[in-house]
ChimeraX commands (.cxc) that place a marker at each C-alpha (Angstrom):
marker #1 position 0.40,0.35,-0.05 radius 0.5
marker #1 position 1.64,3.02,-1.25 radius 0.5
marker #1 position -0.55,5.56,1.85 radius 0.5
marker #1 position -0.88,4.07,5.86 radius 0.5
marker #1 position -1.57,6.10,8.47 radius 0.5
marker #1 position 0.27,5.00,11.57 radius 0.5
marker #1 position -0.50,5.45,14.98 radius 0.5
marker #1 position 1.21,6.95,18.08 radius 0.5
marker #1 position 0.06,6.10,21.70 radius 0.5
marker #1 position 1.80,7.80,24.25 radius 0.5
marker #1 position 0.87,7.08,27.75 radius 0.5
marker #1 position 1.67,7.02,31.43 radius 0.5
marker #1 position 2.12,4.19,33.30 radius 0.5
marker #1 position 1.08,3.06,36.52 radius 0.5
marker #1 position 1.89,0.13,38.71 radius 0.5
marker #1 position -1.35,-1.83,37.67 radius 0.5
marker #1 position -0.22,-4.09,34.94 radius 0.5
marker #1 position -3.71,-4.37,33.88 radius 0.5
marker #1 position -4.85,-1.48,34.20 radius 0.5
marker #1 position -2.05,-0.11,31.84 radius 0.5
marker #1 position -3.50,-3.03,28.89 radius 0.5
marker #1 position -6.54,-2.04,29.46 radius 0.5
marker #1 position -5.51,1.80,29.03 radius 0.5
marker #1 position -3.36,0.92,26.08 radius 0.5
marker #1 position -6.45,-1.01,24.05 radius 0.5
marker #1 position -8.80,1.88,25.25 radius 0.5
marker #1 position -6.42,4.23,22.91 radius 0.5
marker #1 position -5.32,1.27,20.15 radius 0.5
marker #1 position -9.09,2.16,19.64 radius 0.5
marker #1 position -9.13,5.28,19.92 radius 0.5
marker #1 position -6.51,5.94,17.08 radius 0.5
marker #1 position -8.23,3.27,15.09 radius 0.5
marker #1 position -11.45,6.00,15.30 radius 0.5
marker #1 position -9.13,8.48,13.74 radius 0.5
marker #1 position -8.50,6.50,10.62 radius 0.5
marker #1 position -5.24,3.96,12.43 radius 0.5
marker #1 position -3.68,1.21,10.50 radius 0.5
marker #1 position -1.24,0.46,12.54 radius 0.5
marker #1 position -0.68,1.16,16.51 radius 0.5
marker #1 position 3.36,1.63,17.98 radius 0.5
marker #1 position 3.07,0.87,22.00 radius 0.5
marker #1 position 5.61,2.03,23.86 radius 0.5
marker #1 position 8.70,0.20,25.48 radius 0.5
marker #1 position 7.86,-1.78,28.67 radius 0.5
marker #1 position 3.61,-0.19,28.33 radius 0.5
marker #1 position 2.44,-3.09,30.06 radius 0.5
marker #1 position 4.28,-1.09,33.79 radius 0.5
marker #1 position 6.03,2.12,35.31 radius 0.5
marker #1 position 9.78,1.89,34.04 radius 0.5
marker #1 position 10.86,-0.90,36.61 radius 0.5
marker #1 position 15.30,-1.15,34.85 radius 0.5
marker #1 position 15.67,2.22,37.14 radius 0.5
marker #1 position 16.14,-0.71,40.09 radius 0.5
marker #1 position 18.26,-4.05,40.85 radius 0.5
marker #1 position 15.28,-5.77,42.49 radius 0.5
marker #1 position 14.08,-9.82,42.14 radius 0.5
marker #1 position 10.50,-8.85,42.54 radius 0.5
marker #1 position 10.57,-6.97,39.28 radius 0.5
marker #1 position 10.92,-10.56,37.45 radius 0.5
marker #1 position 6.99,-10.92,38.38 radius 0.5
marker #1 position 5.80,-9.05,36.35 radius 0.5
marker #1 position 6.97,-11.19,32.75 radius 0.5
marker #1 position 5.43,-12.97,30.68 radius 0.5
marker #1 position 5.33,-15.25,27.99 radius 0.5
marker #1 position 5.07,-14.17,24.60 radius 0.5
marker #1 position 2.83,-14.49,22.58 radius 0.5
marker #1 position 1.15,-14.88,26.07 radius 0.5
marker #1 position -1.88,-13.68,27.97 radius 0.5
marker #1 position -1.42,-9.80,26.61 radius 0.5
marker #1 position -0.26,-10.61,23.24 radius 0.5
marker #1 position -4.01,-12.59,22.86 radius 0.5
marker #1 position -5.42,-9.49,24.67 radius 0.5
marker #1 position -4.07,-7.75,21.54 radius 0.5
marker #1 position -4.49,-9.83,19.28 radius 0.5
marker #1 position -8.43,-10.00,19.90 radius 0.5
marker #1 position -8.24,-5.81,19.84 radius 0.5
marker #1 position -6.20,-6.21,16.33 radius 0.5
marker #1 position -8.80,-8.27,14.60 radius 0.5
marker #1 position -12.15,-6.83,15.38 radius 0.5
marker #1 position -10.55,-2.96,14.90 radius 0.5
marker #1 position -8.93,-4.21,11.44 radius 0.5
marker #1 position -5.10,-2.65,12.56 radius 0.5
marker #1 position -1.52,-4.19,13.86 radius 0.5
marker #1 position 0.00,-3.97,16.59 radius 0.5
marker #1 position 3.04,-2.96,17.64 radius 0.5
marker #1 position 3.26,-4.26,20.86 radius 0.5
marker #1 position 6.29,-4.40,23.36 radius 0.5
marker #1 position 6.53,-6.22,26.38 radius 0.5
marker #1 position 8.68,-7.89,29.13 radius 0.5
marker #1 position 9.55,-11.26,28.17 radius 0.5
marker #1 position 10.29,-14.50,30.51 radius 0.5
marker #1 position 11.23,-17.07,27.38 radius 0.5
marker #1 position 12.41,-20.09,30.27 radius 0.5
marker #1 position 13.58,-20.07,34.08 radius 0.5
marker #1 position 16.53,-17.25,34.40 radius 0.5
marker #1 position 16.00,-15.72,31.06 radius 0.5
marker #1 position 14.55,-12.88,30.03 radius 0.5
marker #1 position 14.14,-10.37,26.56 radius 0.5
marker #1 position 13.03,-6.87,26.54 radius 0.5
marker #1 position 10.72,-8.27,23.50 radius 0.5
marker #1 position 8.30,-6.25,20.82 radius 0.5
marker #1 position 5.55,-8.99,19.45 radius 0.5
marker #1 position 3.75,-7.45,16.12 radius 0.5
marker #1 position 0.04,-8.48,15.77 radius 0.5
marker #1 position -1.57,-8.32,12.12 radius 0.5
marker #1 position -4.53,-6.73,11.44 radius 0.5
marker #1 position -6.42,-9.97,11.17 radius 0.5
marker #1 position -4.83,-10.40,15.60 radius 0.5
marker #1 position -2.70,-12.74,14.07 radius 0.5
marker #1 position 0.69,-13.41,15.88 radius 0.5
marker #1 position 3.34,-12.33,13.27 radius 0.5
marker #1 position 6.73,-12.80,15.53 radius 0.5
marker #1 position 8.63,-11.45,17.82 radius 0.5
marker #1 position 11.61,-8.59,17.83 radius 0.5
marker #1 position 14.08,-9.39,21.14 radius 0.5
marker #1 position 16.52,-5.77,21.89 radius 0.5
marker #1 position 19.34,-6.09,20.61 radius 0.5
marker #1 position 20.87,-3.51,22.97 radius 0.5
marker #1 position 21.69,-3.89,26.14 radius 0.5
marker #1 position 22.24,-0.55,27.83 radius 0.5
marker #1 position 23.55,-0.37,32.04 radius 0.5
marker #1 position 23.15,3.29,33.10 radius 0.5
marker #1 position 22.40,4.77,36.28 radius 0.5
marker #1 position 17.94,4.45,36.58 radius 0.5
marker #1 position 18.58,2.31,33.61 radius 0.5
marker #1 position 19.88,-1.03,35.41 radius 0.5
marker #1 position 18.71,-3.05,31.87 radius 0.5
marker #1 position 21.34,-5.70,31.33 radius 0.5
marker #1 position 19.63,-7.00,35.55 radius 0.5
marker #1 position 17.31,-8.31,33.45 radius 0.5
marker #1 position 17.85,-8.58,30.53 radius 0.5
marker #1 position 19.47,-11.11,27.49 radius 0.5
marker #1 position 20.63,-9.45,24.69 radius 0.5
marker #1 position 18.40,-10.51,21.67 radius 0.5
marker #1 position 19.01,-14.30,19.76 radius 0.5
marker #1 position 17.01,-13.02,16.87 radius 0.5
marker #1 position 18.84,-10.82,14.40 radius 0.5
marker #1 position 17.58,-8.05,13.11 radius 0.5
marker #1 position 13.27,-8.80,11.97 radius 0.5
marker #1 position 10.84,-6.97,9.58 radius 0.5
marker #1 position 7.19,-7.94,9.83 radius 0.5
marker #1 position 4.91,-8.11,6.55 radius 0.5
marker #1 position 1.78,-6.48,7.88 radius 0.5
marker #1 position -1.18,-5.93,6.23 radius 0.5
marker #1 position -0.08,-2.46,5.27 radius 0.5
marker #1 position 3.51,-2.59,5.60 radius 0.5
marker #1 position 6.52,-4.34,5.53 radius 0.5
marker #1 position 8.03,-2.49,9.14 radius 0.5
marker #1 position 11.25,-3.45,10.77 radius 0.5
marker #1 position 10.85,-3.33,14.88 radius 0.5
marker #1 position 14.11,-2.09,17.07 radius 0.5
marker #1 position 13.99,-1.17,20.67 radius 0.5
marker #1 position 14.99,2.29,23.24 radius 0.5
marker #1 position 18.78,2.00,23.10 radius 0.5
marker #1 position 18.11,0.25,19.77 radius 0.5
marker #1 position 18.35,3.58,18.22 radius 0.5
marker #1 position 21.30,5.24,18.66 radius 0.5
marker #1 position 22.69,2.03,16.54 radius 0.5
marker #1 position 23.09,2.85,12.68 radius 0.5
marker #1 position 24.09,-0.67,12.38 radius 0.5
marker #1 position 21.00,-2.00,13.58 radius 0.5
marker #1 position 19.05,0.33,11.36 radius 0.5
marker #1 position 20.72,0.38,7.45 radius 0.5
marker #1 position 20.20,-4.10,8.05 radius 0.5
marker #1 position 16.57,-4.06,9.03 radius 0.5
marker #1 position 16.36,-1.18,6.67 radius 0.5
marker #1 position 18.89,-3.60,4.08 radius 0.5
marker #1 position 16.23,-6.16,5.02 radius 0.5
marker #1 position 13.03,-4.47,3.28 radius 0.5
marker #1 position 11.61,-2.55,6.25 radius 0.5
marker #1 position 9.40,-0.08,4.82 radius 0.5
marker #1 position 9.23,2.60,8.57 radius 0.5
marker #1 position 11.15,1.67,11.26 radius 0.5
marker #1 position 9.21,1.76,14.13 radius 0.5
marker #1 position 11.29,2.12,17.98 radius 0.5
marker #1 position 9.12,1.63,21.22 radius 0.5
marker #1 position 10.91,3.40,23.92 radius 0.5
marker #1 position 10.41,4.70,27.53 radius 0.5
marker #1 position 13.95,7.71,27.97 radius 0.5
marker #1 position 13.34,10.61,30.11 radius 0.5
marker #1 position 15.83,12.95,32.19 radius 0.5
marker #1 position 16.90,13.09,35.95 radius 0.5
marker #1 position 14.65,15.60,37.75 radius 0.5
marker #1 position 17.49,17.38,39.15 radius 0.5
marker #1 position 19.33,17.84,35.98 radius 0.5
marker #1 position 19.25,22.03,34.11 radius 0.5
marker #1 position 16.80,22.55,31.33 radius 0.5
marker #1 position 19.82,23.05,28.98 radius 0.5
marker #1 position 20.75,19.57,29.88 radius 0.5
marker #1 position 17.54,18.16,28.90 radius 0.5
marker #1 position 17.00,20.22,25.50 radius 0.5
marker #1 position 20.57,19.10,24.97 radius 0.5
marker #1 position 20.14,14.82,25.23 radius 0.5
marker #1 position 16.34,15.23,23.47 radius 0.5
marker #1 position 17.96,17.33,20.64 radius 0.5
marker #1 position 20.36,13.90,20.76 radius 0.5
marker #1 position 18.30,11.70,21.13 radius 0.5
marker #1 position 15.68,12.90,18.35 radius 0.5
marker #1 position 18.55,13.41,16.36 radius 0.5
marker #1 position 20.08,10.85,15.43 radius 0.5
marker #1 position 16.59,8.79,15.02 radius 0.5
marker #1 position 16.27,11.23,12.05 radius 0.5
marker #1 position 19.32,10.65,10.56 radius 0.5
marker #1 position 18.78,6.96,10.55 radius 0.5
marker #1 position 15.17,8.40,8.04 radius 0.5
marker #1 position 17.11,10.53,6.20 radius 0.5
marker #1 position 20.41,7.29,5.63 radius 0.5
marker #1 position 18.61,4.89,4.62 radius 0.5
marker #1 position 14.98,6.91,2.73 radius 0.5
marker #1 position 12.37,5.45,5.11 radius 0.5
marker #1 position 10.47,7.00,7.42 radius 0.5
marker #1 position 11.08,7.05,11.36 radius 0.5
marker #1 position 7.78,6.35,13.82 radius 0.5
marker #1 position 9.34,6.94,17.86 radius 0.5
marker #1 position 7.10,6.31,20.07 radius 0.5
marker #1 position 8.02,7.60,24.24 radius 0.5
marker #1 position 6.32,7.12,26.95 radius 0.5
marker #1 position 5.68,10.70,29.27 radius 0.5
marker #1 position 4.97,11.27,33.35 radius 0.5
marker #1 position 7.08,11.27,36.23 radius 0.5
marker #1 position 8.34,7.89,37.69 radius 0.5
marker #1 position 11.07,6.37,40.16 radius 0.5
marker #1 position 8.81,8.55,42.87 radius 0.5
marker #1 position 9.66,11.38,41.45 radius 0.5
marker #1 position 13.45,11.26,40.52 radius 0.5
marker #1 position 12.26,10.26,36.52 radius 0.5
marker #1 position 10.77,12.52,33.87 radius 0.5
marker #1 position 10.09,10.55,30.77 radius 0.5
marker #1 position 10.33,13.63,28.37 radius 0.5
marker #1 position 7.68,11.69,25.83 radius 0.5
marker #1 position 8.67,14.00,22.72 radius 0.5
marker #1 position 7.28,11.29,20.87 radius 0.5
marker #1 position 7.39,11.80,16.88 radius 0.5
marker #1 position 6.98,11.02,12.56 radius 0.5
marker #1 position 9.84,11.77,10.45 radius 0.5
marker #1 position 9.98,10.71,6.95 radius 0.5
marker #1 position 12.67,9.47,4.92 radius 0.5
marker #1 position 14.24,12.63,4.75 radius 0.5
marker #1 position 13.92,13.28,7.80 radius 0.5
marker #1 position 11.08,15.91,8.05 radius 0.5
marker #1 position 9.00,15.79,11.07 radius 0.5
marker #1 position 4.97,15.32,9.81 radius 0.5
marker #1 position 4.96,15.55,14.05 radius 0.5
marker #1 position 6.05,16.04,17.53 radius 0.5
marker #1 position 4.46,14.88,20.78 radius 0.5
marker #1 position 4.81,17.57,23.72 radius 0.5
marker #1 position 6.84,16.34,27.14 radius 0.5
marker #1 position 4.37,16.24,29.82 radius 0.5
marker #1 position 0.73,15.13,27.39 radius 0.5
marker #1 position -0.66,12.11,26.75 radius 0.5
marker #1 position -1.21,11.90,23.67 radius 0.5
marker #1 position -2.91,9.20,20.74 radius 0.5
marker #1 position -2.30,10.26,17.61 radius 0.5
marker #1 position -2.60,9.24,13.63 radius 0.5
marker #1 position -0.24,10.16,11.09 radius 0.5
marker #1 position -0.26,9.72,7.43 radius 0.5
marker #1 position 2.45,8.08,5.50 radius 0.5
marker #1 position 3.67,7.88,1.65 radius 0.5
marker #1 position 5.65,5.04,1.57 radius 0.5
marker #1 position 5.60,5.48,-2.87 radius 0.5
marker #1 position 8.05,8.35,-1.30 radius 0.5
marker #1 position 10.69,5.98,-0.18 radius 0.5
marker #1 position 11.67,5.43,-3.71 radius 0.5
marker #1 position 11.89,9.25,-4.49 radius 0.5
marker #1 position 14.49,9.64,-1.95 radius 0.5
marker #1 position 16.44,7.49,-2.97 radius 0.5
marker #1 position 16.58,7.77,-6.62 radius 0.5
marker #1 position 17.24,11.62,-5.36 radius 0.5
marker #1 position 20.25,10.60,-2.47 radius 0.5
marker #1 position 20.76,7.31,-3.76 radius 0.5
marker #1 position 22.72,6.02,-0.52 radius 0.5
marker #1 position 22.25,2.93,-0.97 radius 0.5
marker #1 position 23.31,2.74,-4.56 radius 0.5
marker #1 position 26.33,4.15,-3.92 radius 0.5
marker #1 position 27.84,1.88,-0.17 radius 0.5
marker #1 position 30.82,0.38,-0.46 radius 0.5
marker #1 position 30.23,-2.84,0.77 radius 0.5
marker #1 position 34.11,-4.18,0.47 radius 0.5
marker #1 position 35.00,-1.70,2.76 radius 0.5
marker #1 position 33.41,-1.93,5.79 radius 0.5
marker #1 position 34.64,-5.67,6.57 radius 0.5
marker #1 position 36.30,-3.43,9.74 radius 0.5
marker #1 position 33.44,-2.84,11.33 radius 0.5
marker #1 position 33.10,-5.65,12.98 radius 0.5
marker #1 position 35.57,-5.16,15.34 radius 0.5
marker #1 position 35.16,-3.45,18.92 radius 0.5
marker #1 position 37.70,-0.87,17.98 radius 0.5
marker #1 position 39.99,-0.91,15.46 radius 0.5
marker #1 position 43.41,-0.25,17.11 radius 0.5
marker #1 position 46.47,0.55,15.73 radius 0.5
marker #1 position 49.82,-1.64,14.80 radius 0.5
marker link #1:1,2 radius 0.2
marker link #1:2,3 radius 0.2
marker link #1:3,4 radius 0.2
marker link #1:4,5 radius 0.2
marker link #1:5,6 radius 0.2
marker link #1:6,7 radius 0.2
marker link #1:7,8 radius 0.2
marker link #1:8,9 radius 0.2
marker link #1:9,10 radius 0.2
marker link #1:10,11 radius 0.2
marker link #1:11,12 radius 0.2
marker link #1:12,13 radius 0.2
marker link #1:13,14 radius 0.2
marker link #1:14,15 radius 0.2
marker link #1:15,16 radius 0.2
marker link #1:16,17 radius 0.2
marker link #1:17,18 radius 0.2
marker link #1:18,19 radius 0.2
marker link #1:19,20 radius 0.2
marker link #1:20,21 radius 0.2
marker link #1:21,22 radius 0.2
marker link #1:22,23 radius 0.2
marker link #1:23,24 radius 0.2
marker link #1:24,25 radius 0.2
marker link #1:25,26 radius 0.2
marker link #1:26,27 radius 0.2
marker link #1:27,28 radius 0.2
marker link #1:28,29 radius 0.2
marker link #1:29,30 radius 0.2
marker link #1:30,31 radius 0.2
marker link #1:31,32 radius 0.2
marker link #1:32,33 radius 0.2
marker link #1:33,34 radius 0.2
marker link #1:34,35 radius 0.2
marker link #1:35,36 radius 0.2
marker link #1:36,37 radius 0.2
marker link #1:37,38 radius 0.2
marker link #1:38,39 radius 0.2
marker link #1:39,40 radius 0.2
marker link #1:40,41 radius 0.2
marker link #1:41,42 radius 0.2
marker link #1:42,43 radius 0.2
marker link #1:43,44 radius 0.2
marker link #1:44,45 radius 0.2
marker link #1:45,46 radius 0.2
marker link #1:46,47 radius 0.2
marker link #1:47,48 radius 0.2
marker link #1:48,49 radius 0.2
marker link #1:49,50 radius 0.2
marker link #1:50,51 radius 0.2
marker link #1:51,52 radius 0.2
marker link #1:52,53 radius 0.2
marker link #1:53,54 radius 0.2
marker link #1:54,55 radius 0.2
marker link #1:55,56 radius 0.2
marker link #1:56,57 radius 0.2
marker link #1:57,58 radius 0.2
marker link #1:58,59 radius 0.2
marker link #1:59,60 radius 0.2
marker link #1:60,61 radius 0.2
marker link #1:61,62 radius 0.2
marker link #1:62,63 radius 0.2
marker link #1:63,64 radius 0.2
marker link #1:64,65 radius 0.2
marker link #1:65,66 radius 0.2
marker link #1:66,67 radius 0.2
marker link #1:67,68 radius 0.2
marker link #1:68,69 radius 0.2
marker link #1:69,70 radius 0.2
marker link #1:70,71 radius 0.2
marker link #1:71,72 radius 0.2
marker link #1:72,73 radius 0.2
marker link #1:73,74 radius 0.2
marker link #1:74,75 radius 0.2
marker link #1:75,76 radius 0.2
marker link #1:76,77 radius 0.2
marker link #1:77,78 radius 0.2
marker link #1:78,79 radius 0.2
marker link #1:79,80 radius 0.2
marker link #1:80,81 radius 0.2
marker link #1:81,82 radius 0.2
marker link #1:82,83 radius 0.2
marker link #1:83,84 radius 0.2
marker link #1:84,85 radius 0.2
marker link #1:85,86 radius 0.2
marker link #1:86,87 radius 0.2
marker link #1:87,88 radius 0.2
marker link #1:88,89 radius 0.2
marker link #1:89,90 radius 0.2
marker link #1:90,91 radius 0.2
marker link #1:91,92 radius 0.2
marker link #1:92,93 radius 0.2
marker link #1:93,94 radius 0.2
marker link #1:94,95 radius 0.2
marker link #1:95,96 radius 0.2
marker link #1:96,97 radius 0.2
marker link #1:97,98 radius 0.2
marker link #1:98,99 radius 0.2
marker link #1:99,100 radius 0.2
marker link #1:100,101 radius 0.2
marker link #1:101,102 radius 0.2
marker link #1:102,103 radius 0.2
marker link #1:103,104 radius 0.2
marker link #1:104,105 radius 0.2
marker link #1:105,106 radius 0.2
marker link #1:106,107 radius 0.2
marker link #1:107,108 radius 0.2
marker link #1:108,109 radius 0.2
marker link #1:109,110 radius 0.2
marker link #1:110,111 radius 0.2
marker link #1:111,112 radius 0.2
marker link #1:112,113 radius 0.2
marker link #1:113,114 radius 0.2
marker link #1:114,115 radius 0.2
marker link #1:115,116 radius 0.2
marker link #1:116,117 radius 0.2
marker link #1:117,118 radius 0.2
marker link #1:118,119 radius 0.2
marker link #1:119,120 radius 0.2
marker link #1:120,121 radius 0.2
marker link #1:121,122 radius 0.2
marker link #1:122,123 radius 0.2
marker link #1:123,124 radius 0.2
marker link #1:124,125 radius 0.2
marker link #1:125,126 radius 0.2
marker link #1:126,127 radius 0.2
marker link #1:127,128 radius 0.2
marker link #1:128,129 radius 0.2
marker link #1:129,130 radius 0.2
marker link #1:130,131 radius 0.2
marker link #1:131,132 radius 0.2
marker link #1:132,133 radius 0.2
marker link #1:133,134 radius 0.2
marker link #1:134,135 radius 0.2
marker link #1:135,136 radius 0.2
marker link #1:136,137 radius 0.2
marker link #1:137,138 radius 0.2
marker link #1:138,139 radius 0.2
marker link #1:139,140 radius 0.2
marker link #1:140,141 radius 0.2
marker link #1:141,142 radius 0.2
marker link #1:142,143 radius 0.2
marker link #1:143,144 radius 0.2
marker link #1:144,145 radius 0.2
marker link #1:145,146 radius 0.2
marker link #1:146,147 radius 0.2
marker link #1:147,148 radius 0.2
marker link #1:148,149 radius 0.2
marker link #1:149,150 radius 0.2
marker link #1:150,151 radius 0.2
marker link #1:151,152 radius 0.2
marker link #1:152,153 radius 0.2
marker link #1:153,154 radius 0.2
marker link #1:154,155 radius 0.2
marker link #1:155,156 radius 0.2
marker link #1:156,157 radius 0.2
marker link #1:157,158 radius 0.2
marker link #1:158,159 radius 0.2
marker link #1:159,160 radius 0.2
marker link #1:160,161 radius 0.2
marker link #1:161,162 radius 0.2
marker link #1:162,163 radius 0.2
marker link #1:163,164 radius 0.2
marker link #1:164,165 radius 0.2
marker link #1:165,166 radius 0.2
marker link #1:166,167 radius 0.2
marker link #1:167,168 radius 0.2
marker link #1:168,169 radius 0.2
marker link #1:169,170 radius 0.2
marker link #1:170,171 radius 0.2
marker link #1:171,172 radius 0.2
marker link #1:172,173 radius 0.2
marker link #1:173,174 radius 0.2
marker link #1:174,175 radius 0.2
marker link #1:175,176 radius 0.2
marker link #1:176,177 radius 0.2
marker link #1:177,178 radius 0.2
marker link #1:178,179 radius 0.2
marker link #1:179,180 radius 0.2
marker link #1:180,181 radius 0.2
marker link #1:181,182 radius 0.2
marker link #1:182,183 radius 0.2
marker link #1:183,184 radius 0.2
marker link #1:184,185 radius 0.2
marker link #1:185,186 radius 0.2
marker link #1:186,187 radius 0.2
marker link #1:187,188 radius 0.2
marker link #1:188,189 radius 0.2
marker link #1:189,190 radius 0.2
marker link #1:190,191 radius 0.2
marker link #1:191,192 radius 0.2
marker link #1:192,193 radius 0.2
marker link #1:193,194 radius 0.2
marker link #1:194,195 radius 0.2
marker link #1:195,196 radius 0.2
marker link #1:196,197 radius 0.2
marker link #1:197,198 radius 0.2
marker link #1:198,199 radius 0.2
marker link #1:199,200 radius 0.2
marker link #1:200,201 radius 0.2
marker link #1:201,202 radius 0.2
marker link #1:202,203 radius 0.2
marker link #1:203,204 radius 0.2
marker link #1:204,205 radius 0.2
marker link #1:205,206 radius 0.2
marker link #1:206,207 radius 0.2
marker link #1:207,208 radius 0.2
marker link #1:208,209 radius 0.2
marker link #1:209,210 radius 0.2
marker link #1:210,211 radius 0.2
marker link #1:211,212 radius 0.2
marker link #1:212,213 radius 0.2
marker link #1:213,214 radius 0.2
marker link #1:214,215 radius 0.2
marker link #1:215,216 radius 0.2
marker link #1:216,217 radius 0.2
marker link #1:217,218 radius 0.2
marker link #1:218,219 radius 0.2
marker link #1:219,220 radius 0.2
marker link #1:220,221 radius 0.2
marker link #1:221,222 radius 0.2
marker link #1:222,223 radius 0.2
marker link #1:223,224 radius 0.2
marker link #1:224,225 radius 0.2
marker link #1:225,226 radius 0.2
marker link #1:226,227 radius 0.2
marker link #1:227,228 radius 0.2
marker link #1:228,229 radius 0.2
marker link #1:229,230 radius 0.2
marker link #1:230,231 radius 0.2
marker link #1:231,232 radius 0.2
marker link #1:232,233 radius 0.2
marker link #1:233,234 radius 0.2
marker link #1:234,235 radius 0.2
marker link #1:235,236 radius 0.2
marker link #1:236,237 radius 0.2
marker link #1:237,238 radius 0.2
marker link #1:238,239 radius 0.2
marker link #1:239,240 radius 0.2
marker link #1:240,241 radius 0.2
marker link #1:241,242 radius 0.2
marker link #1:242,243 radius 0.2
marker link #1:243,244 radius 0.2
marker link #1:244,245 radius 0.2
marker link #1:245,246 radius 0.2
marker link #1:246,247 radius 0.2
marker link #1:247,248 radius 0.2
marker link #1:248,249 radius 0.2
marker link #1:249,250 radius 0.2
marker link #1:250,251 radius 0.2
marker link #1:251,252 radius 0.2
marker link #1:252,253 radius 0.2
marker link #1:253,254 radius 0.2
marker link #1:254,255 radius 0.2
marker link #1:255,256 radius 0.2
marker link #1:256,257 radius 0.2
marker link #1:257,258 radius 0.2
marker link #1:258,259 radius 0.2
marker link #1:259,260 radius 0.2
marker link #1:260,261 radius 0.2
marker link #1:261,262 radius 0.2
marker link #1:262,263 radius 0.2
marker link #1:263,264 radius 0.2
marker link #1:264,265 radius 0.2
marker link #1:265,266 radius 0.2
marker link #1:266,267 radius 0.2
marker link #1:267,268 radius 0.2
marker link #1:268,269 radius 0.2
marker link #1:269,270 radius 0.2
marker link #1:270,271 radius 0.2
marker link #1:271,272 radius 0.2
marker link #1:272,273 radius 0.2
marker link #1:273,274 radius 0.2
marker link #1:274,275 radius 0.2
marker link #1:275,276 radius 0.2
marker link #1:276,277 radius 0.2
marker link #1:277,278 radius 0.2
marker link #1:278,279 radius 0.2
marker link #1:279,280 radius 0.2
marker link #1:280,281 radius 0.2
marker link #1:281,282 radius 0.2
marker link #1:282,283 radius 0.2
marker link #1:283,284 radius 0.2
marker link #1:284,285 radius 0.2
marker link #1:285,286 radius 0.2
marker link #1:286,287 radius 0.2
marker link #1:287,288 radius 0.2
marker link #1:288,289 radius 0.2
marker link #1:289,290 radius 0.2
marker link #1:290,291 radius 0.2
view
């Protein structure tokens, strides 16, 4: 399809997992009423962002994929005729957990999952305590409306991930994410961090000639120490902002995308044509040391 309407659900979360899922489903319905065909939820939307602490009790939030949440969302996808992108805490087996996004097609079919490849470990983002790095590689999913690529949050900072996913045929890159500001930071630092986050993702759109859809959570968490900065956005294949969310409001937004634009952008800026794939072997090294 040349034209696709993408829905973004930027919301706050609570300690109540069932209530968060119910809220997300309610907002998916709102997006569908506005004409959305593909709806993307934020990272780990069924809970607070629990990775601010290393607490074994938080493993109780995990579930199988497919599992209860995907079953509920599958029924909604089928009822509304929409594709749903759902970021969940996956329990793979005893002692192995992943940060995973499931994709439900417009007829309710579970198309598969992508497991987050890049796992951070920073103050208030202790994800390595919880998540095993993804082992499925980069993924694309042929949905009813478009072939989509899914990457998750920390993956946003890696051009290798977006490039590979685009080379696999992704027509749209989706980034469910959870990122915010420490409330004791100054405003200049806050703005610099947000600008960097947005810029790197818009650069993936430009480099690959495909739209990027980034969906972030919003609101205060970690007992008020973290303000998730919202700022969800959509950029076309030339990096132009088509939508920019607020930093402090819950928003369910639908943005139309013309996928035929990618042919135009890649024709006039033929970055894929001019790639020197014969020269890129050193990229697989951790660091290129001098002899």
